[in-house]
N, C-alpha and C positions, 0 to 999 in steps of 0.2 A: 385482549390478545395482542393487539398491535404493539403496545408498550413492551410486552414480554419479548416479542419477536425482535423489535427494535434493539432492545438491550442485548439479546443473544447475538445479533448480527454485528453490533458495535464491538462486542467482546471478540468475535471472530476476526474482525479487522484489526483490533489491538493485538491479538495473538500473532497476526501476520507481521505487523510492525515490530513487535518484540522479537520474533524469530529473525527478522532481518538485522535488527540491532545487536542480537546475540550471535550473528553470523552462523546461523544453523540452517543449512540447506535442507536437511532432513525434516526439521520442524516446520519449515515453510512448505515444503512439498506435501507433507501429510495433511495440511489444511485444505488442500484442493480436492474437488471431486475427481473421480478416477480419470475422466476426460477433461478436467479443468484446463484453463488456458491462462497464460501470463503473457502480457505484452509489455516489454521493458521500456525504460526511458529512451533507449537508443532505437526502439522499433523492433527489437528481436521478439520473436513469438515462439513460445514453447507450449506444447499440448500434451497433457497427461502428467501424472505425478512423477513417473520415472524420468521423463524428459526434463521436467522442471528441476528435479533434483540434480540430474546430470549437468544441466546448464549452470545452476547456482553453485555447486560444490567447488569448482575451480576458481570461481569469482571470489568466494570467501577464503579459499586457501591461498590465493596469490595476490590479493589486493586488500589494502586497509580500508574497507568500505566505510563510507560516512554513516553517521547515525541520523535516522529519520526523526524529525520533530513534526508531528502531524496534528491536524484538527479536523474532526468530523464536522462537515457542514450540513449534511442531511442524511436521513435514512428514510427510504420510501419502501414501504411494505406493499408488494404488488399482489400478494395472495398468501395463503397459509404456508407455501413452500418456496417462495421467492421474494427477495428483497434486494435493493440497491443501496450501497453506501457511497456517498460522494464526500471526498475529503481533499484538503490541501496539505502539502507537506514541503518541508525544507530539509536541507541536510547540513549537518555540522561535521566537517572533516575530523577524523580521529586526531586527537591531540590538540584540537582547537576548541574555542568556546563560542564562536560566532557562526551564524548561518552563511552559506554561500548562495547569494541570490541567483547565481547563474544556473542553479539546478533545482529551483522551485518547481513544484509539480502539482498537477491535478491528478487525483487518484480516484478511480472508479472500481468498485468491487461489486460483482453480482454474486449473491449468495443463494444457494438452493439447499433443500433438504435432500441429502444423499445418504443412503444406508442408515436412515433414522437420525442423522446429525446435520447441523448446518455445515456446509462446505463451500469453498470458493469455486464457482463455475468460471468466472472471468475476473482477472485483476489487470487493470491497465494503468500505466504510469505515463502521463502525458506532460511533456515539458510546458511550463507556464512562463514563456519568455516574453509574451505580449509585445511582439515586434513593433517598434515605433511608439510605444506607450510606457516609458520607464516609470511613470508614476504608479502604474498598476503593479509593476514588479516591487517597488518600494512598499506599496500598501500591503501586498501579500507578505512580504518579508517582515514587516512590522507586526502584522497580526500573528505570525508564527514566533517572532522574537518575544512576544509577551508570554509565551509558554515556557521560555527559558528562565524566566525570573522566579 
């Protein structure tokens, strides 16, 4: 069962990344549980599908959001109805081909069974700036850069 759950939750995470990369606020919001939460890179917090949609829509309409390049580092199945995805991600600004190391991030997604489907209860995007440790920034950037090849 754990392998099946792990694959389903990985697919949910990938749907979230794809929705971001496709600049679809609706597709992103619909992946969340009714009272799901998102904590953005800048610390903003939105709770509930409607609030998440309302927050994301103008971002996608008014900004050329960068494209996420991500790598799942682990999936922990905590029970039949809850799992945690831990990933790292970098961003490639639109029209460019290289990652911007200044916006590397650790991503955490808590998935739950909601209305019979896997949904996101919490998605948090934490800057991975590694203050005073530039070698860790470069190590993460290089790990993500391998995915661009």
